[in-house]
A tleap script that builds the chain and sets N, CA, C and O, in Angstrom:
source leaprc.protein.ff14SB
mol = sequence {
  NMET SER ARG VAL PHE ALA PRO ASP LEU VAL
  LEU ARG ARG ASP GLY ALA PRO ILE ILE VAL
  VAL GLU ALA LYS SER LEU PRO ILE ALA ALA
  GLU PHE ARG ASN ALA VAL ARG LEU GLN MET
  GLN ALA TYR ALA GLU GLN THR GLY SER PRO
  TRP SER LEU LEU ILE ASP PRO GLU ARG ALA
  LEU LEU PHE ARG TRP LEU ASP THR GLU LYS
  PRO TYR ALA GLU ILE PRO SER ARG GLU ILE
  VAL VAL ALA GLY GLY MET ALA ASP ALA PRO
  VAL VAL GLY GLU ARG VAL LEU VAL GLY CYS
  ALA GLU ARG TRP LEU ARG LYS LEU PRO ASP
  LEU PRO ASP PHE LEU ARG ARG TYR PRO GLY
  LEU VAL ASP LEU ALA ARG ALA LEU GLY SER
  GLY ASN GLU LEU GLU ASP GLU ARG HIE TYR
  CGLY
}
set mol.1.N position { 3.534 -7.812 -16.695 }
set mol.1.CA position { 2.200 -7.693 -16.146 }
set mol.1.C position { 1.393 -6.758 -17.034 }
set mol.1.O position { 1.893 -5.712 -17.449 }
set mol.2.N position { 0.196 -7.111 -17.319 }
set mol.2.CA position { -0.683 -6.315 -18.163 }
set mol.2.C position { -0.982 -4.970 -17.511 }
set mol.2.O position { -1.308 -4.911 -16.325 }
set mol.3.N position { -0.872 -3.894 -18.282 }
set mol.3.CA position { -1.194 -2.569 -17.744 }
set mol.3.C position { -2.696 -2.402 -17.557 }
set mol.3.O position { -3.129 -1.523 -16.812 }
set mol.4.N position { -3.493 -3.228 -18.219 }
set mol.4.CA position { -4.942 -3.155 -18.074 }
set mol.4.C position { -5.343 -3.636 -16.684 }
set mol.4.O position { -6.275 -3.109 -16.076 }
set mol.5.N position { -4.636 -4.631 -16.194 }
set mol.5.CA position { -4.964 -5.220 -14.904 }
set mol.5.C position { -3.695 -5.296 -14.069 }
set mol.5.O position { -3.075 -6.354 -13.959 }
set mol.6.N position { -3.314 -4.171 -13.483 }
set mol.6.CA position { -2.093 -4.115 -12.690 }
set mol.6.C position { -2.284 -3.131 -11.542 }
set mol.6.O position { -2.982 -2.128 -11.694 }
set mol.7.N position { -1.670 -3.409 -10.402 }
set mol.7.CA position { -1.743 -2.451 -9.293 }
set mol.7.C position { -0.963 -1.187 -9.645 }
set mol.7.O position { -0.153 -1.186 -10.572 }
set mol.8.N position { -1.210 -0.126 -8.909 }
set mol.8.CA position { -0.506 1.131 -9.152 }
set mol.8.C position { 0.991 1.008 -8.908 }
set mol.8.O position { 1.792 1.645 -9.592 }
set mol.9.N position { 1.364 0.194 -7.938 }
set mol.9.CA position { 2.769 0.074 -7.558 }
set mol.9.C position { 3.046 -1.327 -7.026 }
set mol.9.O position { 2.237 -1.902 -6.297 }
set mol.10.N position { 4.193 -1.861 -7.398 }
set mol.10.CA position { 4.694 -3.107 -6.808 }
set mol.10.C position { 6.097 -2.807 -6.297 }
set mol.10.O position { 6.938 -2.321 -7.053 }
set mol.11.N position { 6.359 -3.088 -5.032 }
set mol.11.CA position { 7.710 -2.972 -4.491 }
set mol.11.C position { 8.295 -4.373 -4.414 }
set mol.11.O position { 7.670 -5.305 -3.906 }
set mol.12.N position { 9.519 -4.496 -4.934 }
set mol.12.CA position { 10.203 -5.789 -4.998 }
set mol.12.C position { 11.590 -5.695 -4.379 }
set mol.12.O position { 12.189 -4.623 -4.298 }
set mol.13.N position { 12.077 -6.840 -3.949 }
set mol.13.CA position { 13.462 -6.970 -3.503 }
set mol.13.C position { 14.039 -8.138 -4.289 }
set mol.13.O position { 13.506 -9.246 -4.243 }
set mol.14.N position { 15.124 -7.890 -5.008 }
set mol.14.CA position { 15.760 -8.924 -5.836 }
set mol.14.C position { 14.759 -9.591 -6.769 }
set mol.14.O position { 14.831 -10.796 -7.007 }
set mol.15.N position { 13.834 -8.812 -7.290 }
set mol.15.CA position { 12.838 -9.314 -8.230 }
set mol.15.C position { 11.612 -9.952 -7.604 }
set mol.15.O position { 10.618 -10.189 -8.291 }
set mol.16.N position { 11.667 -10.232 -6.311 }
set mol.16.CA position { 10.530 -10.869 -5.624 }
set mol.16.C position { 9.598 -9.795 -5.066 }
set mol.16.O position { 10.055 -8.869 -4.396 }
set mol.17.N position { 8.296 -9.909 -5.335 }
set mol.17.CA position { 7.360 -8.900 -4.838 }
set mol.17.C position { 7.251 -8.947 -3.312 }
set mol.17.O position { 7.216 -10.015 -2.702 }
set mol.18.N position { 7.198 -7.758 -2.721 }
set mol.18.CA position { 6.988 -7.632 -1.270 }
set mol.18.C position { 5.566 -7.131 -1.018 }
set mol.18.O position { 4.855 -7.656 -0.161 }
set mol.19.N position { 5.161 -6.099 -1.784 }
set mol.19.CA position { 3.843 -5.504 -1.569 }
set mol.19.C position { 3.326 -4.864 -2.855 }
set mol.19.O position { 4.087 -4.285 -3.631 }
set mol.20.N position { 2.014 -4.982 -3.060 }
set mol.20.CA position { 1.333 -4.259 -4.140 }
set mol.20.C position { 0.526 -3.140 -3.496 }
set mol.20.O position { -0.025 -3.298 -2.407 }
set mol.21.N position { 0.468 -2.015 -4.186 }
set mol.21.CA position { -0.252 -0.846 -3.685 }
set mol.21.C position { -1.272 -0.424 -4.741 }
set mol.21.O position { -0.954 -0.302 -5.924 }
set mol.22.N position { -2.487 -0.209 -4.289 }
set mol.22.CA position { -3.548 0.309 -5.153 }
set mol.22.C position { -4.149 1.529 -4.462 }
set mol.22.O position { -4.577 1.454 -3.310 }
set mol.23.N position { -4.176 2.652 -5.177 }
set mol.23.CA position { -4.735 3.885 -4.630 }
set mol.23.C position { -6.026 4.221 -5.353 }
set mol.23.O position { -6.155 4.004 -6.558 }
set mol.24.N position { -6.961 4.745 -4.614 }
set mol.24.CA position { -8.233 5.216 -5.159 }
set mol.24.C position { -8.353 6.700 -4.818 }
set mol.24.O position { -8.115 7.097 -3.677 }
set mol.25.N position { -8.717 7.512 -5.795 }
set mol.25.CA position { -8.753 8.956 -5.575 }
set mol.25.C position { -9.931 9.413 -4.724 }
set mol.25.O position { -9.914 10.517 -4.180 }
set mol.26.N position { -10.946 8.574 -4.607 }
set mol.26.CA position { -12.109 8.881 -3.767 }
set mol.26.C position { -12.274 7.782 -2.724 }
set mol.26.O position { -11.852 6.649 -2.952 }
set mol.27.N position { -12.881 8.101 -1.585 }
set mol.27.CA position { -13.161 7.043 -0.611 }
set mol.27.C position { -14.012 5.947 -1.259 }
set mol.27.O position { -14.888 6.228 -2.077 }
set mol.28.N position { -13.745 4.721 -0.889 }
set mol.28.CA position { -14.443 3.579 -1.485 }
set mol.28.C position { -15.838 3.464 -0.879 }
set mol.28.O position { -15.994 3.267 0.326 }
set mol.29.N position { -16.833 3.590 -1.726 }
set mol.29.CA position { -18.226 3.497 -1.286 }
set mol.29.C position { -18.538 2.066 -0.864 }
set mol.29.O position { -17.968 1.110 -1.392 }
set mol.30.N position { -19.436 1.935 0.080 }
set mol.30.CA position { -19.785 0.624 0.634 }
set mol.30.C position { -20.151 -0.387 -0.440 }
set mol.30.O position { -19.782 -1.557 -0.338 }
set mol.31.N position { -20.875 0.047 -1.473 }
set mol.31.CA position { -21.316 -0.907 -2.502 }
set mol.31.C position { -20.178 -1.407 -3.388 }
set mol.31.O position { -20.360 -2.364 -4.141 }
set mol.32.N position { -18.999 -0.769 -3.309 }
set mol.32.CA position { -17.854 -1.199 -4.118 }
set mol.32.C position { -16.763 -1.896 -3.309 }
set mol.32.O position { -15.781 -2.368 -3.882 }
set mol.33.N position { -16.919 -1.967 -1.987 }
set mol.33.CA position { -15.857 -2.539 -1.148 }
set mol.33.C position { -15.531 -3.983 -1.501 }
set mol.33.O position { -14.359 -4.353 -1.561 }
set mol.34.N position { -16.541 -4.796 -1.732 }
set mol.34.CA position { -16.287 -6.195 -2.061 }
set mol.34.C position { -15.533 -6.316 -3.385 }
set mol.34.O position { -14.598 -7.111 -3.491 }
set mol.35.N position { -15.922 -5.550 -4.376 }
set mol.35.CA position { -15.246 -5.594 -5.677 }
set mol.35.C position { -13.791 -5.156 -5.559 }
set mol.35.O position { -12.912 -5.743 -6.190 }
set mol.36.N position { -13.536 -4.131 -4.758 }
set mol.36.CA position { -12.164 -3.647 -4.590 }
set mol.36.C position { -11.326 -4.671 -3.819 }
set mol.36.O position { -10.149 -4.859 -4.126 }
set mol.37.N position { -11.910 -5.320 -2.839 }
set mol.37.CA position { -11.176 -6.366 -2.117 }
set mol.37.C position { -10.820 -7.522 -3.052 }
set mol.37.O position { -9.724 -8.076 -2.971 }
set mol.38.N position { -11.740 -7.880 -3.931 }
set mol.38.CA position { -11.445 -8.932 -4.910 }
set mol.38.C position { -10.340 -8.482 -5.863 }
set mol.38.O position { -9.497 -9.282 -6.270 }
set mol.39.N position { -10.351 -7.202 -6.213 }
set mol.39.CA position { -9.285 -6.647 -7.050 }
set mol.39.C position { -7.938 -6.781 -6.343 }
set mol.39.O position { -6.954 -7.189 -6.960 }
set mol.40.N position { -7.886 -6.444 -5.057 }
set mol.40.CA position { -6.639 -6.550 -4.295 }
set mol.40.C position { -6.176 -8.005 -4.208 }
set mol.40.O position { -4.988 -8.300 -4.336 }
set mol.41.N position { -7.113 -8.887 -3.994 }
set mol.41.CA position { -6.796 -10.317 -3.935 }
set mol.41.C position { -6.202 -10.780 -5.274 }
set mol.41.O position { -5.227 -11.531 -5.300 }
set mol.42.N position { -6.790 -10.333 -6.363 }
set mol.42.CA position { -6.297 -10.705 -7.699 }
set mol.42.C position { -4.890 -10.152 -7.931 }
set mol.42.O position { -4.041 -10.847 -8.489 }
set mol.43.N position { -4.635 -8.918 -7.514 }
set mol.43.CA position { -3.293 -8.343 -7.671 }
set mol.43.C position { -2.257 -9.145 -6.886 }
set mol.43.O position { -1.175 -9.440 -7.395 }
set mol.44.N position { -2.592 -9.494 -5.657 }
set mol.44.CA position { -1.660 -10.273 -4.835 }
set mol.44.C position { -1.397 -11.636 -5.470 }
set mol.44.O position { -0.260 -12.105 -5.513 }
set mol.45.N position { -2.448 -12.252 -5.954 }
set mol.45.CA position { -2.296 -13.569 -6.581 }
set mol.45.C position { -1.504 -13.463 -7.885 }
set mol.45.O position { -0.616 -14.276 -8.143 }
set mol.46.N position { -1.820 -12.478 -8.691 }
set mol.46.CA position { -1.163 -12.287 -9.989 }
set mol.46.C position { 0.336 -12.031 -9.832 }
set mol.46.O position { 1.138 -12.532 -10.621 }
set mol.47.N position { 0.709 -11.265 -8.830 }
set mol.47.CA position { 2.123 -10.903 -8.648 }
set mol.47.C position { 2.860 -11.868 -7.725 }
set mol.47.O position { 4.090 -11.922 -7.739 }
set mol.48.N position { 2.115 -12.633 -6.923 }
set mol.48.CA position { 2.747 -13.480 -5.915 }
set mol.48.C position { 3.179 -12.687 -4.700 }
set mol.48.O position { 4.052 -13.122 -3.949 }
set mol.49.N position { 2.572 -11.520 -4.500 }
set mol.49.CA position { 2.949 -10.646 -3.391 }
set mol.49.C position { 2.307 -11.103 -2.078 }
set mol.49.O position { 1.112 -11.396 -2.045 }
set mol.50.N position { 3.091 -11.166 -0.999 }
set mol.50.CA position { 2.525 -11.546 0.289 }
set mol.50.C position { 1.748 -10.417 0.973 }
set mol.50.O position { 0.990 -10.678 1.908 }
set mol.51.N position { 1.918 -9.185 0.531 }
set mol.51.CA position { 1.264 -8.032 1.145 }
set mol.51.C position { 0.575 -7.198 0.080 }
set mol.51.O position { 1.023 -7.149 -1.065 }
set mol.52.N position { -0.518 -6.541 0.459 }
set mol.52.CA position { -1.169 -5.574 -0.422 }
set mol.52.C position { -1.711 -4.422 0.422 }
set mol.52.O position { -2.184 -4.613 1.542 }
set mol.53.N position { -1.629 -3.236 -0.145 }
set mol.53.CA position { -2.087 -2.022 0.530 }
set mol.53.C position { -3.076 -1.309 -0.375 }
set mol.53.O position { -2.767 -0.969 -1.517 }
set mol.54.N position { -4.255 -1.094 0.150 }
set mol.54.CA position { -5.305 -0.335 -0.535 }
set mol.54.C position { -5.431 0.988 0.202 }
set mol.54.O position { -5.701 1.019 1.403 }
set mol.55.N position { -5.234 2.083 -0.528 }
set mol.55.CA position { -5.281 3.391 0.130 }
set mol.55.C position { -6.214 4.320 -0.640 }
set mol.55.O position { -6.169 4.403 -1.867 }
set mol.56.N position { -7.057 5.010 0.115 }
set mol.56.CA position { -7.916 6.057 -0.442 }
set mol.56.C position { -7.730 7.290 0.439 }
set mol.56.O position { -6.968 7.220 1.403 }
set mol.57.N position { -8.377 8.400 0.161 }
set mol.57.CA position { -8.138 9.605 0.961 }
set mol.57.C position { -8.484 9.482 2.442 }
set mol.57.O position { -8.046 10.313 3.236 }
set mol.58.N position { -9.251 8.478 2.833 }
set mol.58.CA position { -9.636 8.333 4.239 }
set mol.58.C position { -8.820 7.308 5.004 }
set mol.58.O position { -8.438 7.543 6.151 }
set mol.59.N position { -8.551 6.167 4.371 }
set mol.59.CA position { -7.885 5.101 5.123 }
set mol.59.C position { -7.056 4.212 4.209 }
set mol.59.O position { -7.253 4.150 2.995 }
set mol.60.N position { -6.129 3.533 4.847 }
set mol.60.CA position { -5.300 2.553 4.156 }
set mol.60.C position { -5.543 1.211 4.826 }
set mol.60.O position { -5.509 1.093 6.051 }
set mol.61.N position { -5.788 0.206 4.003 }
set mol.61.CA position { -6.018 -1.151 4.503 }
set mol.61.C position { -4.877 -2.035 4.036 }
set mol.61.O position { -4.575 -2.114 2.845 }
set mol.62.N position { -4.254 -2.691 4.988 }
set mol.62.CA position { -3.153 -3.605 4.692 }
set mol.62.C position { -3.673 -5.028 4.778 }
set mol.62.O position { -4.281 -5.420 5.773 }
set mol.63.N position { -3.428 -5.799 3.721 }
set mol.63.CA position { -3.848 -7.196 3.684 }
set mol.63.C position { -2.616 -8.083 3.571 }
set mol.63.O position { -1.578 -7.674 3.051 }
set mol.64.N position { -2.756 -9.295 4.068 }
set mol.64.CA position { -1.660 -10.257 3.984 }
set mol.64.C position { -2.123 -11.467 3.198 }
set mol.64.O position { -3.205 -12.010 3.423 }
set mol.65.N position { -1.270 -11.874 2.268 }
set mol.65.CA position { -1.554 -12.983 1.369 }
set mol.65.C position { -2.853 -12.733 0.623 }
set mol.65.O position { -3.085 -11.613 0.169 }
set mol.66.N position { -3.673 -13.697 0.489 }
set mol.66.CA position { -4.899 -13.526 -0.294 }
set mol.66.C position { -6.108 -13.227 0.575 }
set mol.66.O position { -7.230 -13.167 0.073 }
set mol.67.N position { -5.896 -13.038 1.872 }
set mol.67.CA position { -6.997 -12.767 2.790 }
set mol.67.C position { -7.349 -11.282 2.753 }
set mol.67.O position { -6.682 -10.462 3.385 }
set mol.68.N position { -8.387 -10.948 2.018 }
set mol.68.CA position { -8.824 -9.559 1.948 }
set mol.68.C position { -10.152 -9.338 2.668 }
set mol.68.O position { -10.768 -8.281 2.531 }
set mol.69.N position { -10.585 -10.323 3.425 }
set mol.69.CA position { -11.835 -10.181 4.187 }
set mol.69.C position { -11.649 -9.243 5.375 }
set mol.69.O position { -12.496 -8.389 5.638 }
set mol.70.N position { -10.548 -9.405 6.084 }
set mol.70.CA position { -10.279 -8.600 7.274 }
set mol.70.C position { -8.880 -8.004 7.141 }
set mol.70.O position { -7.905 -8.744 7.015 }
set mol.71.N position { -8.772 -6.689 7.167 }
set mol.71.CA position { -7.442 -6.077 7.039 }
set mol.71.C position { -6.515 -6.501 8.172 }
set mol.71.O position { -6.940 -6.664 9.316 }
set mol.72.N position { -5.265 -6.673 7.837 }
set mol.72.CA position { -4.220 -6.975 8.810 }
set mol.72.C position { -3.961 -5.729 9.664 }
set mol.72.O position { -3.635 -5.823 10.847 }
set mol.73.N position { -4.114 -4.569 9.037 }
set mol.73.CA position { -3.998 -3.287 9.742 }
set mol.73.C position { -4.820 -2.250 8.991 }
set mol.73.O position { -4.979 -2.332 7.773 }
set mol.74.N position { -5.340 -1.279 9.725 }
set mol.74.CA position { -6.057 -0.151 9.141 }
set mol.74.C position { -5.443 1.125 9.687 }
set mol.74.O position { -5.320 1.294 10.900 }
set mol.75.N position { -5.056 2.026 8.785 }
set mol.75.CA position { -4.328 3.234 9.153 }
set mol.75.C position { -5.013 4.429 8.496 }
set mol.75.O position { -5.353 4.356 7.315 }
set mol.76.N position { -5.225 5.513 9.215 }
set mol.76.CA position { -5.751 6.717 8.560 }
set mol.76.C position { -4.766 7.172 7.469 }
set mol.76.O position { -3.566 7.290 7.720 }
set mol.77.N position { -5.269 7.417 6.293 }
set mol.77.CA position { -4.409 7.809 5.169 }
set mol.77.C position { -3.615 9.071 5.466 }
set mol.77.O position { -2.485 9.226 5.002 }
set mol.78.N position { -4.202 9.957 6.229 }
set mol.78.CA position { -3.507 11.215 6.557 }
set mol.78.C position { -2.151 10.939 7.197 }
set mol.78.O position { -1.187 11.658 6.935 }
set mol.79.N position { -2.066 9.903 8.036 }
set mol.79.CA position { -0.789 9.581 8.672 }
set mol.79.C position { 0.254 9.164 7.635 }
set mol.79.O position { 1.431 9.500 7.763 }
set mol.80.N position { -0.177 8.441 6.622 }
set mol.80.CA position { 0.740 7.998 5.572 }
set mol.80.C position { 1.145 9.180 4.697 }
set mol.80.O position { 2.301 9.283 4.287 }
set mol.81.N position { 0.190 10.076 4.409 }
set mol.81.CA position { 0.492 11.273 3.616 }
set mol.81.C position { 1.515 12.134 4.345 }
set mol.81.O position { 2.468 12.610 3.729 }
set mol.82.N position { 1.334 12.342 5.642 }
set mol.82.CA position { 2.277 13.141 6.430 }
set mol.82.C position { 3.642 12.454 6.449 }
set mol.82.O position { 4.661 13.102 6.211 }
set mol.83.N position { 3.672 11.158 6.730 }
set mol.83.CA position { 4.946 10.412 6.768 }
set mol.83.C position { 5.606 10.388 5.395 }
set mol.83.O position { 6.829 10.287 5.294 }
set mol.84.N position { 4.798 10.480 4.334 }
set mol.84.CA position { 5.324 10.502 2.978 }
set mol.84.C position { 5.795 11.875 2.528 }
set mol.84.O position { 6.214 12.051 1.384 }
set mol.85.N position { 5.724 12.852 3.433 }
set mol.85.CA position { 6.259 14.179 3.147 }
set mol.85.C position { 5.338 15.107 2.381 }
set mol.85.O position { 5.802 16.101 1.822 }
set mol.86.N position { 4.051 14.815 2.339 }
set mol.86.CA position { 3.123 15.648 1.575 }
set mol.86.C position { 2.027 16.233 2.465 }
set mol.86.O position { 0.882 16.365 2.033 }
set mol.87.N position { 2.368 16.577 3.685 }
set mol.87.CA position { 1.375 17.091 4.639 }
set mol.87.C position { 0.644 18.320 4.111 }
set mol.87.O position { -0.515 18.550 4.458 }
set mol.88.N position { 1.314 19.111 3.273 }
set mol.88.CA position { 0.716 20.350 2.768 }
set mol.88.C position { 0.076 20.199 1.397 }
set mol.88.O position { -0.291 21.197 0.778 }
set mol.89.N position { -0.063 18.981 0.915 }
set mol.89.CA position { -0.652 18.774 -0.408 }
set mol.89.C position { -2.076 19.323 -0.427 }
set mol.89.O position { -2.891 18.937 0.410 }
set mol.90.N position { -2.395 20.228 -1.380 }
set mol.90.CA position { -3.742 20.802 -1.425 }
set mol.90.C position { -4.796 19.783 -1.849 }
set mol.90.O position { -5.949 19.865 -1.428 }
set mol.91.N position { -4.401 18.833 -2.676 }
set mol.91.CA position { -5.315 17.799 -3.143 }
set mol.91.C position { -4.627 16.460 -2.953 }
set mol.91.O position { -3.470 16.289 -3.339 }
set mol.92.N position { -5.332 15.516 -2.362 }
set mol.92.CA position { -4.760 14.186 -2.162 }
set mol.92.C position { -5.514 13.231 -3.076 }
set mol.92.O position { -6.574 12.714 -2.722 }
set mol.93.N position { -4.949 13.007 -4.257 }
set mol.93.CA position { -5.527 12.090 -5.228 }
set mol.93.C position { -4.660 10.850 -5.370 }
set mol.93.O position { -3.793 10.583 -4.537 }
set mol.94.N position { -4.901 10.108 -6.422 }
set mol.94.CA position { -4.220 8.828 -6.625 }
set mol.94.C position { -2.703 8.970 -6.664 }
set mol.94.O position { -2.000 8.217 -5.990 }
set mol.95.N position { -2.194 9.905 -7.429 }
set mol.95.CA position { -0.726 10.045 -7.545 }
set mol.95.C position { -0.084 10.402 -6.214 }
set mol.95.O position { 0.948 9.841 -5.846 }
set mol.96.N position { -0.692 11.331 -5.497 }
set mol.96.CA position { -0.138 11.710 -4.188 }
set mol.96.C position { -0.177 10.517 -3.243 }
set mol.96.O position { 0.790 10.261 -2.526 }
set mol.97.N position { -1.280 9.791 -3.236 }
set mol.97.CA position { -1.400 8.638 -2.342 }
set mol.97.C position { -0.372 7.557 -2.672 }
set mol.97.O position { 0.242 6.989 -1.768 }
set mol.98.N position { -0.179 7.271 -3.961 }
set mol.98.CA position { 0.812 6.254 -4.342 }
set mol.98.C position { 2.212 6.711 -3.961 }
set mol.98.O position { 2.988 5.938 -3.399 }
set mol.99.N position { 2.535 7.961 -4.262 }
set mol.99.CA position { 3.864 8.481 -3.928 }
set mol.99.C position { 4.123 8.472 -2.427 }
set mol.99.O position { 5.198 8.073 -1.980 }
set mol.100.N position { 3.146 8.909 -1.659 }
set mol.100.CA position { 3.300 8.914 -0.201 }
set mol.100.C position { 3.392 7.500 0.349 }
set mol.100.O position { 4.199 7.228 1.238 }
set mol.101.N position { 2.571 6.600 -0.172 }
set mol.101.CA position { 2.622 5.212 0.286 }
set mol.101.C position { 3.993 4.615 0.000 }
set mol.101.O position { 4.547 3.905 0.840 }
set mol.102.N position { 4.545 4.894 -1.172 }
set mol.102.CA position { 5.879 4.352 -1.478 }
set mol.102.C position { 6.934 4.902 -0.527 }
set mol.102.O position { 7.730 4.140 0.022 }
set mol.103.N position { 6.946 6.215 -0.328 }
set mol.103.CA position { 7.941 6.798 0.590 }
set mol.103.C position { 7.761 6.272 2.005 }
set mol.103.O position { 8.740 5.972 2.689 }
set mol.104.N position { 6.519 6.160 2.444 }
set mol.104.CA position { 6.231 5.634 3.781 }
set mol.104.C position { 6.704 4.190 3.905 }
set mol.104.O position { 7.333 3.830 4.901 }
set mol.105.N position { 6.412 3.365 2.914 }
set mol.105.CA position { 6.831 1.953 2.964 }
set mol.105.C position { 8.348 1.834 2.998 }
set mol.105.O position { 8.882 0.992 3.720 }
set mol.106.N position { 9.047 2.654 2.238 }
set mol.106.CA position { 10.515 2.621 2.230 }
set mol.106.C position { 11.086 3.017 3.588 }
set mol.106.O position { 12.145 2.530 3.984 }
set mol.107.N position { 10.382 3.908 4.308 }
set mol.107.CA position { 10.860 4.382 5.622 }
set mol.107.C position { 10.316 3.565 6.787 }
set mol.107.O position { 10.825 3.675 7.903 }
set mol.108.N position { 9.290 2.747 6.550 }
set mol.108.CA position { 8.575 2.083 7.633 }
set mol.108.C position { 9.477 1.358 8.633 }
set mol.108.O position { 9.250 1.490 9.835 }
set mol.109.N position { 10.486 0.603 8.200 }
set mol.109.CA position { 11.337 -0.076 9.196 }
set mol.109.C position { 12.022 0.882 10.172 }
set mol.109.O position { 12.439 0.474 11.255 }
set mol.110.N position { 12.137 2.154 9.787 }
set mol.110.CA position { 12.794 3.153 10.635 }
set mol.110.C position { 11.803 4.116 11.290 }
set mol.110.O position { 12.179 5.214 11.700 }
set mol.111.N position { 10.533 3.701 11.385 }
set mol.111.CA position { 9.494 4.544 12.002 }
set mol.111.C position { 8.915 3.836 13.230 }
set mol.111.O position { 7.820 3.279 13.168 }
set mol.112.N position { 9.652 3.858 14.347 }
set mol.112.CA position { 9.205 3.112 15.531 }
set mol.112.C position { 7.841 3.540 16.064 }
set mol.112.O position { 7.122 2.718 16.632 }
set mol.113.N position { 7.467 4.821 15.892 }
set mol.113.CA position { 6.148 5.266 16.363 }
set mol.113.C position { 5.026 4.539 15.623 }
set mol.113.O position { 4.045 4.116 16.234 }
set mol.114.N position { 5.176 4.398 14.312 }
set mol.114.CA position { 4.183 3.651 13.538 }
set mol.114.C position { 4.118 2.205 14.010 }
set mol.114.O position { 3.032 1.656 14.199 }
set mol.115.N position { 5.257 1.604 14.197 }
set mol.115.CA position { 5.293 0.185 14.575 }
set mol.115.C position { 4.719 -0.034 15.970 }
set mol.115.O position { 4.155 -1.093 16.242 }
set mol.116.N position { 4.853 0.953 16.860 }
set mol.116.CA position { 4.235 0.838 18.189 }
set mol.116.C position { 2.718 1.010 18.109 }
set mol.116.O position { 1.965 0.269 18.743 }
set mol.117.N position { 2.282 1.989 17.327 }
set mol.117.CA position { 0.841 2.254 17.208 }
set mol.117.C position { 0.105 1.173 16.424 }
set mol.117.O position { -1.062 0.879 16.687 }
set mol.118.N position { 0.797 0.595 15.470 }
set mol.118.CA position { 0.186 -0.428 14.603 }
set mol.118.C position { 1.078 -1.676 14.592 }
set mol.118.O position { 1.851 -1.879 13.655 }
set mol.119.N position { 0.973 -2.507 15.629 }
set mol.119.CA position { 1.857 -3.675 15.741 }
set mol.119.C position { 1.763 -4.623 14.540 }
set mol.119.O position { 2.702 -5.377 14.284 }
set mol.120.N position { 0.656 -4.598 13.804 }
set mol.120.CA position { 0.524 -5.435 12.622 }
set mol.120.C position { 1.515 -5.076 11.529 }
set mol.120.O position { 1.722 -5.852 10.596 }
set mol.121.N position { 2.131 -3.898 11.638 }
set mol.121.CA position { 3.091 -3.460 10.627 }
set mol.121.C position { 4.491 -4.016 10.832 }
set mol.121.O position { 5.336 -3.903 9.944 }
set mol.122.N position { 4.747 -4.610 11.980 }
set mol.122.CA position { 6.098 -5.104 12.285 }
set mol.122.C position { 6.543 -6.158 11.273 }
set mol.122.O position { 7.670 -6.103 10.782 }
set mol.123.N position { 5.678 -7.107 10.958 }
set mol.123.CA position { 6.039 -8.149 9.992 }
set mol.123.C position { 6.303 -7.545 8.614 }
set mol.123.O position { 7.231 -7.962 7.922 }
set mol.124.N position { 5.496 -6.571 8.216 }
set mol.124.CA position { 5.712 -5.911 6.936 }
set mol.124.C position { 7.047 -5.165 6.944 }
set mol.124.O position { 7.800 -5.237 5.973 }
set mol.125.N position { 7.343 -4.452 8.027 }
set mol.125.CA position { 8.610 -3.721 8.119 }
set mol.125.C position { 9.795 -4.667 7.977 }
set mol.125.O position { 10.780 -4.340 7.315 }
set mol.126.N position { 9.700 -5.839 8.597 }
set mol.126.CA position { 10.775 -6.833 8.454 }
set mol.126.C position { 10.926 -7.267 6.999 }
set mol.126.O position { 12.040 -7.384 6.488 }
set mol.127.N position { 9.797 -7.504 6.342 }
set mol.127.CA position { 9.838 -7.942 4.939 }
set mol.127.C position { 10.418 -6.856 4.037 }
set mol.127.O position { 11.125 -7.157 3.075 }
set mol.128.N position { 10.117 -5.594 4.346 }
set mol.128.CA position { 10.615 -4.493 3.535 }
set mol.128.C position { 12.115 -4.286 3.706 }
set mol.128.O position { 12.812 -3.960 2.745 }
set mol.129.N position { 12.613 -4.474 4.928 }
set mol.129.CA position { 14.038 -4.255 5.173 }
set mol.129.C position { 14.436 -2.840 4.812 }
set mol.129.O position { 13.671 -1.900 5.029 }
set mol.130.N position { 15.619 -2.683 4.268 }
set mol.130.CA position { 16.107 -1.365 3.880 }
set mol.130.C position { 15.381 -0.887 2.637 }
set mol.130.O position { 15.408 -1.546 1.598 }
set mol.131.N position { 14.731 0.267 2.749 }
set mol.131.CA position { 13.976 0.814 1.627 }
set mol.131.C position { 14.829 1.144 0.419 }
set mol.131.O position { 14.326 1.205 -0.702 }
set mol.132.N position { 16.131 1.361 0.643 }
set mol.132.CA position { 17.022 1.681 -0.467 }
set mol.132.C position { 17.223 0.503 -1.408 }
set mol.132.O position { 17.604 0.689 -2.564 }
set mol.133.N position { 16.969 -0.701 -0.923 }
set mol.133.CA position { 17.194 -1.895 -1.732 }
set mol.133.C position { 15.940 -2.329 -2.492 }
set mol.133.O position { 15.969 -3.325 -3.214 }
set mol.134.N position { 14.862 -1.600 -2.337 }
set mol.134.CA position { 13.606 -1.968 -2.992 }
set mol.134.C position { 13.553 -1.427 -4.417 }
set mol.134.O position { 13.980 -0.305 -4.692 }
set mol.135.N position { 13.020 -2.251 -5.312 }
set mol.135.CA position { 12.797 -1.833 -6.695 }
set mol.135.C position { 11.307 -1.524 -6.823 }
set mol.135.O position { 10.473 -2.183 -6.203 }
set mol.136.N position { 10.979 -0.512 -7.636 }
set mol.136.CA position { 9.563 -0.184 -7.814 }
set mol.136.C position { 9.148 -0.417 -9.253 }
set mol.136.O position { 9.925 -0.248 -10.193 }
set mol.137.N position { 7.908 -0.805 -9.383 }
set mol.137.CA position { 7.274 -1.020 -10.683 }
set mol.137.C position { 5.951 -0.270 -10.633 }
set mol.137.O position { 5.043 -0.647 -9.892 }
set mol.138.N position { 5.845 0.791 -11.422 }
set mol.138.CA position { 4.667 1.657 -11.391 }
set mol.138.C position { 3.755 1.390 -12.576 }
set mol.138.O position { 4.207 1.109 -13.686 }
set mol.139.N position { 2.447 1.485 -12.308 }
set mol.139.CA position { 1.460 1.237 -13.364 }
set mol.139.C position { 0.357 2.277 -13.377 }
set mol.139.O position { -0.692 2.034 -13.974 }
set mol.140.N position { 0.548 3.413 -12.750 }
set mol.140.CA position { -0.534 4.405 -12.741 }
set mol.140.C position { -0.180 5.572 -13.656 }
set mol.140.O position { 0.974 5.790 -14.024 }
set mol.141.N position { -1.230 6.309 -14.005 }
set mol.141.CA position { -1.117 7.537 -14.755 }
set mol.141.C position { -0.259 7.415 -15.950 }
set mol.141.O position { -0.075 8.389 -16.680 }
savepdb mol mol.pdb
quit
């Protein structure tokens, strides 16, 4: 995959993509939302990933397949940062968000509180399975 046009993170199982993650260090301004959604759609299509997660310091949007018009789930980013073990991070930028999102995704099947609060995550948790079996492909920084 080209580093010029690649998501920050791809999680795979047995070589097959499960989810692409793209982090933005600043909240996405309204005038850029459509462009970023198209970017997420392109990443999902390029990798063949059934899931994509867009996370900025305010919120995380989970999309399924190529449908980026309406998020499958919307989660406050702070919850993912806390679940990712960085609750005390003084600055939450792209690297922290990607790292926390990866740790959170690996643990998601074992986080029943998240799955109760956000029922849309159940299908993703099933797809992720055991986080120990996931391979990561990083493209940031």
